[in-house]
N, C-alpha and C positions, 0 to 999 in steps of 0.2 A: 472568504469561503462563502459560497451560496448554500444555504441549508433549506431543504424541503422536507416537511414532515419528520423532523429529527434526523434526517440523513444529509450528509454533505454531498453535493452534486458534483459529479465529474463527467464531462462530455468528451468522450473519445480518449485515446491513449495519452495525448498531450495534456488533457484536462486531468486525467488520473495521475500522471506524473506530477503536475503542479500541486494537486491536493496532497499527495504523499509528502512532497517537500515542505509544504506549509504545515502539515501535521507534525512532521519531524522537528521543524523549528520550534513550534509551540511546545512540544513535549520536552525539548531540551531546556526551555526557560521556565516552564510552569509545571512543577511536580504534580499538582492536583489534576491538571489537564491530562498529564501523561497517564494517570491511573484510571481515567475514564475510558469507557468503550467508545470506539469511533467507527461509525457506519457510513460507508460511501455508497451512494446510489450511482452506479456507473451506467451511462447511456451511450449507445452508439446505434444510430438508426432505430430499428424497432427492438433492439436488444436492450434489456434492462437487467442489471445484476446488483445484488447487494454484496459488498465486500466489507468484512470486519477487519480492522487493522489494529494490532497491538504493537505499538512502537515504544512501550515503556522501558524495555530492556532488550539487549541483543541476546540471542537472535530474534529478529522481528518475526511476528506471526501474522498470517493472513488466512481468512476463511472466505470462500466464495460460494454464492448461491445465485444461480440464474433464475429469474422469475418464471421462465418457461421450462425449467428443469434440464437445460442443456449444460454440457460441460463448459468450463472456462475457455474463452477463445484464445487463440495464439497471441493476439494483441494484448490481452489482459495479462496472460502469463509472462510475456516478454517484458512488459512495462514493470511489473512487480519484480521479476528476476533482475532486471537492470538496476532498479532502485536498491534492492537488497545487496547486489554486487558492489555498487558504488557507495551507497550511504549506510548500509547495514553491517559493514565490516567483513563481508565475505571475501572481497578482493584481498584484504590484508591477511585474513586467515589462510586463504589459499596460498598466497605468496610465502607466508611464514612456514606452512607445512611442506611446501615444495622446495624450499631453500635450505632445508636441514641437511647437514653434512652427510 
């Protein structure tokens, strides 16, 4: 992970996905790391956003703050949604709830 001024750097959706996967792996093997606050500086072109990720327990929690006050972009929302669906247990929860008799 590349860290700048205390923030983990993610360049574009692919970079954000890679950072989230790396954070998840570290939280699963290091309880102290899991309890820390993790801030991601997301960059895409001139867009810069801070994303706080809490992966210590499910459901995962995310906070987003664009440095120019704009709402989260579709790319950020989709990347986080896909991560939560695949790695955060939402897919299993959905399948379990929808397969009840």
